[in-house]
MMTF fields as JSON, N, C-alpha, C and O atoms, coordinates in Angstrom:
{
  "mmtfVersion": "1.0.0",
  "mmtfProducer": "UNKNOWN",
  "numBonds": 379,
  "numAtoms": 380,
  "numGroups": 95,
  "numChains": 1,
  "numModels": 1,
  "chainsPerModel": [1],
  "groupsPerChain": [95],
  "chainIdList": ["A"],
  "bondAtomList": [4, 2, 8, 6, 12, 10, 16, 14, 20, 18, 24, 22, 28, 26, 32, 30, 36, 34, 40, 38, 44, 42, 48, 46, 52, 50, 56, 54, 60, 58, 64, 62, 68, 66, 72, 70, 76, 74, 80, 78, 84, 82, 88, 86, 92, 90, 96, 94, 100, 98, 104, 102, 108, 106, 112, 110, 116, 114, 120, 118, 124, 122, 128, 126, 132, 130, 136, 134, 140, 138, 144, 142, 148, 146, 152, 150, 156, 154, 160, 158, 164, 162, 168, 166, 172, 170, 176, 174, 180, 178, 184, 182, 188, 186, 192, 190, 196, 194, 200, 198, 204, 202, 208, 206, 212, 210, 216, 214, 220, 218, 224, 222, 228, 226, 232, 230, 236, 234, 240, 238, 244, 242, 248, 246, 252, 250, 256, 254, 260, 258, 264, 262, 268, 266, 272, 270, 276, 274, 280, 278, 284, 282, 288, 286, 292, 290, 296, 294, 300, 298, 304, 302, 308, 306, 312, 310, 316, 314, 320, 318, 324, 322, 328, 326, 332, 330, 336, 334, 340, 338, 344, 342, 348, 346, 352, 350, 356, 354, 360, 358, 364, 362, 368, 366, 372, 370, 376, 374],
  "bondOrderList": [1, 1, 1, 1, 1, 1, 1, 1, 1, 1, 1, 1, 1, 1, 1, 1, 1, 1, 1, 1, 1, 1, 1, 1, 1, 1, 1, 1, 1, 1, 1, 1, 1, 1, 1, 1, 1, 1, 1, 1, 1, 1, 1, 1, 1, 1, 1, 1, 1, 1, 1, 1, 1, 1, 1, 1, 1, 1, 1, 1, 1, 1, 1, 1, 1, 1, 1, 1, 1, 1, 1, 1, 1, 1, 1, 1, 1, 1, 1, 1, 1, 1, 1, 1, 1, 1, 1, 1, 1, 1, 1, 1, 1, 1],
  "groupList": [{"groupName": "UNK", "atomNameList": ["N", "CA", "C", "O"], "elementList": ["N", "C", "C", "O"], "formalChargeList": [0, 0, 0, 0], "bondAtomList": [1, 0, 2, 1, 3, 2], "bondOrderList": [1, 1, 2], "singleLetterCode": "X", "chemCompType": "L-PEPTIDE LINKING"}],
  "groupTypeList": [0, 0, 0, 0, 0, 0, 0, 0, 0, 0, 0, 0, 0, 0, 0, 0, 0, 0, 0, 0, 0, 0, 0, 0, 0, 0, 0, 0, 0, 0, 0, 0, 0, 0, 0, 0, 0, 0, 0, 0, 0, 0, 0, 0, 0, 0, 0, 0, 0, 0, 0, 0, 0, 0, 0, 0, 0, 0, 0, 0, 0, 0, 0, 0, 0, 0, 0, 0, 0, 0, 0, 0, 0, 0, 0, 0, 0, 0, 0, 0, 0, 0, 0, 0, 0, 0, 0, 0, 0, 0, 0, 0, 0, 0, 0],
  "groupIdList": [1, 2, 3, 4, 5, 6, 7, 8, 9, 10, 11, 12, 13, 14, 15, 16, 17, 18, 19, 20, 21, 22, 23, 24, 25, 26, 27, 28, 29, 30, 31, 32, 33, 34, 35, 36, 37, 38, 39, 40, 41, 42, 43, 44, 45, 46, 47, 48, 49, 50, 51, 52, 53, 54, 55, 56, 57, 58, 59, 60, 61, 62, 63, 64, 65, 66, 67, 68, 69, 70, 71, 72, 73, 74, 75, 76, 77, 78, 79, 80, 81, 82, 83, 84, 85, 86, 87, 88, 89, 90, 91, 92, 93, 94, 95],
  "secStructList": [7, 7, 2, 2, 2, 2, 2, 2, 2, 2, 2, 2, 2, 2, 2, 2, 2, 2, 2, 2, 2, 6, 7, 4, 4, 4, 2, 2, 2, 2, 2, 2, 2, 2, 2, 2, 2, 7, 6, 6, 1, 2, 2, 2, 2, 2, 2, 2, 7, 2, 2, 2, 2, 2, 2, 2, 2, 2, 2, 2, 2, 2, 2, 2, 2, 2, 2, 2, 6, 6, 1, 2, 2, 2, 2, 2, 2, 2, 2, 2, 2, 2, 2, 2, 2, 2, 2, 2, 2, 2, 2, 2, 2, 2, 7],
  "xCoordList": [12.609, 11.195, 10.435, 10.728, 9.473, 8.688, 7.706, 7.438, 7.184, 6.2, 4.955, 4.372, 4.545, 3.374, 3.569, 2.692, 4.696, 4.964, 5.046, 4.564, 5.651, 5.716, 4.319, 4.018, 3.461, 2.116, 1.277, 0.516, 1.416, 0.699, 1.22, 0.447, 2.513, 3.093, 2.593, 2.285, 2.508, 1.988, 0.558, 0.235, -0.289, -1.662, -1.739, -2.591, -0.859, -0.82, -0.433, -1.048, 0.583, 1.003, -0.13, -0.394, -0.79, -1.903, -3.017, -3.538, -3.38, -4.496, -4.155, -4.964, -2.967, -2.576, -2.454, -2.871, -1.887, -1.755, -3.128, -3.357, -4.019, -5.387, -6.065, -6.727, -5.897, -6.501, -5.994, -6.787, -4.69, -4.112, -4.471, -4.684, -4.539, -4.718, -6.158, -6.461, -7.053, -8.402, -9.55, -10.602, -9.394, -10.514, -10.999, -10.218, -12.302, -12.916, -12.42, -12.337, -12.091, -11.621, -10.286, -9.972, -9.501, -8.223, -8.317, -7.3, -9.523, -9.695, -9.237, -8.705, -9.44, -8.996, -7.49, -6.998, -6.765, -5.308, -4.901, -4.052, -5.512, -5.184, -5.541, -4.806, -6.663, -7.073, -6.106, -5.76, -5.667, -4.712, -3.399, -2.817, -2.934, -1.698, -1.881, -1.016, -3.009, -3.273, -3.434, -2.964, -4.096, -4.267, -2.936, -2.707, -2.076, -0.794, 0.182, 0.874, 0.236, 1.254, 0.714, 1.488, -0.602, -1.204, -1.621, -0.983, -2.701, -3.242, -2.272, -2.282, -1.45, -0.525, 0.889, 1.826, 1.044, 2.375, 2.789, 1.969, 4.064, 4.573, 4.019, 3.651, 3.946, 3.36, 1.894, 1.474, 1.117, -0.275, -0.347, -1.207, 0.55, 0.602, 1.013, 0.429, 2.014, 2.517, 1.423, 1.336, 0.586, -0.414, -1.588, -2.402, -1.683, -2.77, -2.284, -3.094, -0.994, -0.402, -0.109, 0.745, -0.82, -0.613, 0.794, 1.355, 1.365, 2.737, 3.711, 4.65, 3.477, 4.377, 4.251, 5.25, 3.026, 2.787, 3.263, 3.808, 3.056, 3.392, 4.872, 5.232, 5.734, 7.172, 7.462, 8.192, 6.88, 7.119, 6.449, 7.028, 5.241, 4.528, 5.27, 5.441, 5.712, 6.438, 7.732, 8.102, 8.417, 9.645, 9.383, 10.115, 8.343, 8.002, 7.518, 7.928, 6.649, 6.116, 7.219, 7.251, 8.114, 9.21, 10.114, 10.506, 10.441, 11.269, 10.554, 11.164, 9.272, 8.505, 8.399, 8.521, 8.173, 8.066, 9.394, 9.414, 10.478, 11.797, 12.048, 12.592, 11.644, 11.878, 10.9, 11.301, 9.621, 8.592, 7.673, 6.573, 8.089, 7.225, 6.701, 5.614, 7.443, 7.005, 6.204, 5.732, 6.054, 5.288, 3.794, 3.333, 3.047, 1.598, 0.914, 0.011, 1.313, 0.653, 0.833, -0.088, 2.018, 2.239, 1.376, 0.708, 1.383, 0.625, -0.877, -1.597, -1.358, -2.791, -3.173, -4.178, -2.392, -2.674, -2.555, -3.385, -1.529, -1.326, -2.431, -2.851, -2.896, -4.004, -5.266, -5.979, -5.544, -6.708, -6.663, -7.654, -5.532, -5.402, -5.462, -6.051, -4.861, -4.887, -6.302, -6.745, -7.018, -8.405, -9.284, -10.174, -9.051, -9.792, -9.569, -10.518, -8.329, -8.01, -8.653, -9.256, -8.524, -9.092, -10.612, -11.208, -11.242, -12.697, -13.118, -14.115, -12.368, -12.652, -12.527, -13.364, -11.492, -11.327, -12.496, -13.043, -12.865, -13.969, -15.283, -16.07, -15.526, -16.759, -16.831, -17.886, -15.722, -15.7, -15.897, -16.588, -15.293, -15.383, -16.788, -17.297, -17.416, -18.729, -19.866, -20.946, -19.634, -20.71, -20.939, -21.809],
  "yCoordList": [-8.007, -7.968, -7.966, -7.173, -8.851, -8.927, -7.758, -7.078, -7.54, -6.482, -6.767, -5.847, -8.017, -8.387, -8.022, -7.409, -8.389, -8.1, -6.59, -6.086, -5.867, -4.416, -3.797, -2.97, -4.205, -3.627, -3.997, -3.173, -5.223, -5.619, -4.852, -4.479, -4.619, -3.831, -2.396, -1.811, -1.83, -0.48, -0.378, 0.543, -1.315, -1.323, -1.501, -0.902, -2.318, -2.548, -1.274, -0.926, -0.583, 0.671, 1.689, 2.379, 1.789, 2.735, 2.43, 3.339, 1.156, 0.798, 1.0, 1.542, 0.57, 0.727, 2.212, 2.636, 2.992, 4.431, 5.08, 5.893, 4.726, 5.27, 4.877, 5.698, 3.623, 3.158, 3.971, 4.441, 4.14, 4.845, 6.329, 6.887, 6.97, 8.416, 8.88, 10.017, 8.048, 8.526, 7.669, 8.218, 6.361, 5.492, 5.722, 6.004, 5.593, 5.767, 4.711, 4.985, 3.522, 2.464, 2.803, 2.271, 3.671, 4.076, 5.441, 5.991, 5.991, 7.303, 7.285, 8.279, 6.164, 6.052, 6.198, 6.852, 5.593, 5.717, 7.176, 7.7, 7.823, 9.225, 10.103, 11.035, 9.809, 10.576, 10.38, 11.335, 9.136, 8.865, 9.603, 10.144, 9.624, 10.349, 11.843, 12.479, 12.4, 13.828, 14.134, 15.168, 13.241, 13.455, 13.415, 14.188, 12.524, 12.367, 13.491, 13.995, 13.881, 14.834, 16.227, 17.172, 16.357, 17.637, 17.67, 17.055, 18.395, 18.444, 19.033, 18.636, 19.962, 20.628, 20.053, 20.678, 18.878, 18.272, 17.578, 17.313, 17.302, 16.572, 15.144, 14.703, 14.4, 13.062, 13.092, 12.222, 14.079, 14.188, 14.501, 13.978, 15.347, 15.642, 14.395, 14.078, 13.701, 12.505, 11.483, 10.925, 11.224, 10.164, 10.553, 9.7, 11.838, 12.274, 12.65, 12.952, 12.632, 13.026, 11.789, 10.976, 11.653, 10.5, 10.413, 9.324, 11.557, 11.57, 11.071, 10.333, 11.478, 11.113, 9.635, 8.928, 9.187, 7.795, 6.832, 5.77, 7.208, 6.283, 5.946, 4.853, 6.847, 6.553, 5.369, 4.448, 5.409, 4.352, 3.051, 1.974, 3.149, 1.951, 1.327, 0.109, 2.163, 1.657, 0.967, -0.05, 1.505, 0.858, -0.534, -1.473, -0.67, -1.984, -2.94, -4.101, -2.464, -3.333, -3.729, -4.873, -2.816, -3.148, -4.223, -5.162, -4.088, -5.115, -6.466, -7.495, -6.459, -7.707, -8.287, -9.499, -7.439, -7.911, -8.48, -9.48, -7.861, -8.36, -9.738, -10.633, -9.884, -11.123, -12.221, -13.378, -11.885, -12.908, -12.62, -13.168, -11.785, -11.372, -12.478, -12.359, -13.534, -14.643, -15.701, -16.672, -15.512, -16.455, -16.244, -15.116, -17.337, -17.276, -16.438, -15.664, -16.566, -15.825, -14.323, -13.552, -13.901, -12.466, -11.979, -10.952, -12.703, -12.28, -12.285, -11.424, -13.246, -13.289, -12.08, -11.423, -11.79, -10.634, -9.327, -8.434, -9.206, -7.984, -7.813, -6.691, -8.911, -8.851, -8.359, -7.511, -8.883, -8.46, -6.951, -6.254, -6.452, -5.029, -4.166, -3.086, -4.635, -3.896, -3.823, -2.759, -4.945, -4.936, -4.051, -3.37, -4.053, -3.175, -1.712, -0.931, -1.347, 0.035, 0.418, 1.485, -0.446, -0.143, -0.064, 0.756, -0.898, -0.841, 0.466, 1.063, 0.92, 2.209, 3.356, 4.258, 3.333, 4.367, 4.36, 5.409, 3.16, 3.04, 3.506, 4.187, 3.152, 3.561, 5.079, 5.668, 5.718, 7.18, 7.834, 8.846, 7.26, 7.822, 7.661, 8.561, 6.515, 6.229, 6.908, 7.108, 7.265, 7.889, 9.313, 9.959],
  "zCoordList": [-11.464, -11.157, -12.484, -13.379, -12.594, -13.818, -13.909, -12.919, -15.097, -15.299, -14.472, -13.899, -14.404, -13.605, -12.138, -11.529, -11.576, -10.166, -9.947, -8.932, -10.885, -10.767, -10.742, -9.882, -11.697, -11.76, -10.539, -10.033, -10.072, -8.858, -7.649, -6.766, -7.608, -6.517, -6.568, -5.53, -7.747, -7.917, -7.39, -6.641, -7.777, -7.29, -5.788, -5.131, -5.242, -3.797, -3.054, -2.046, -3.551, -2.924, -2.986, -2.001, -4.115, -4.256, -3.255, -2.608, -3.127, -2.249, -0.781, -0.028, -0.364, 1.039, 1.385, 2.463, 0.48, 0.712, 0.838, 1.733, -0.042, 0.016, 1.326, 1.96, 1.727, 2.979, 4.16, 4.975, 4.258, 5.401, 5.434, 6.51, 4.277, 4.252, 4.116, 4.477, 3.611, 3.3, 3.836, 4.163, 3.939, 4.293, 5.719, 6.627, 5.886, 7.207, 8.192, 9.389, 7.719, 8.618, 9.273, 10.338, 8.661, 9.247, 9.926, 10.349, 10.035, 10.667, 12.122, 12.616, 12.81, 14.199, 14.327, 15.246, 13.412, 13.41, 13.205, 13.926, 12.22, 11.962, 13.161, 13.488, 13.816, 15.008, 16.162, 16.857, 16.369, 17.448, 17.224, 18.164, 15.984, 15.683, 15.952, 16.553, 15.506, 15.729, 17.215, 17.689, 17.953, 19.396, 20.131, 21.061, 19.716, 20.41, 20.085, 20.97, 18.816, 18.388, 18.066, 17.915, 17.961, 17.602, 16.144, 15.29, 15.866, 14.504, 13.48, 12.315, 13.905, 12.982, 13.019, 12.523, 13.598, 13.723, 12.424, 11.545, 12.338, 11.172, 11.094, 10.005, 12.221, 12.13, 11.669, 10.907, 12.12, 11.689, 10.198, 9.489, 9.73, 8.291, 7.513, 6.478, 8.016, 7.337, 7.097, 6.003, 8.092, 7.983, 7.086, 6.731, 6.715, 5.834, 4.434, 3.558, 4.225, 2.94, 2.097, 2.451, 0.98, 0.111, -0.447, -0.565, -0.789, -1.295, -0.225, -0.523, 1.008, 2.115, 2.479, 2.607, 2.64, 3.042, 1.955, 2.254, 0.7, -0.393, -0.451, -0.889, -0.023, -0.017, 0.898, 0.531, 2.093, 3.074, 2.67, 2.818, 2.166, 1.709, 0.531, 0.476, -0.413, -1.582, -1.178, -1.765, -0.189, 0.281, 0.812, 0.5, 1.61, 2.174, 1.093, 1.064, 0.206, -0.854, -1.829, -2.284, -2.156, -3.069, -2.477, -3.171, -1.21, -0.557, -0.565, -0.855, -0.248, -0.247, -1.654, -1.831, -2.655, -4.038, -4.529, -5.247, -4.151, -4.534, -3.925, -4.573, -2.682, -1.949, -2.349, -2.48, -2.547, -2.743, -3.922, -3.984, -4.85, -5.946, -6.831, -7.396, -6.958, -7.815, -7.053, -7.645, -5.755, -4.936, -5.152, -5.326, -5.14, -5.355, -4.29, -4.611, -3.038, -1.965, -2.138, -1.868, -2.589, -2.822, -3.972, -3.855, -5.075, -6.241, -5.972, -6.478, -5.181, -4.85, -3.989, -4.26, -2.974, -2.119, -2.872, -2.704, -3.7, -4.474, -5.523, -5.805, -6.092, -7.043, -6.35, -6.885, -5.172, -4.4, -4.131, -4.35, -3.662, -3.358, -4.622, -4.609, -5.698, -6.959, -7.508, -7.941, -7.494, -7.969, -7.095, -7.604, -5.812, -4.908, -5.269, -5.328, -5.507, -5.863, -7.197, -7.314, -8.194, -9.508, -9.464, -10.164, -8.658, -8.501, -7.853, -8.257, -6.848, -6.23, -7.213, -7.225, -8.038, -9.053, -10.045, -10.388, -10.497, -11.448, -10.822, -11.479, -9.579, -8.913, -8.79, -9.026, -8.423, -8.329, -9.681, -9.794, -10.702, -12.049, -12.615, -13.283, -12.351, -12.913, -12.157, -12.713, -10.896, -10.103, -10.451, -9.866]
}
């Protein structure tokens, strides 16, 4: 895996993890999990824990990067997600 693919994969994992655990657009998913299993359940904790979610996201992204990391479509999508994550960090830092 090249350094470029690794860094793009890192940014992709960060953005997807942030989306699943914190973004308002994924709040419905987190609510459904809590409603189904209970607020204090392990699945409800899993979907809100960045450390927990990132393991699963990283596994999927690593497999995809290994398989298609040098493909233009992978690098374009990973670049989009990485730039989104970095822009969010910069916006929070600058505000």
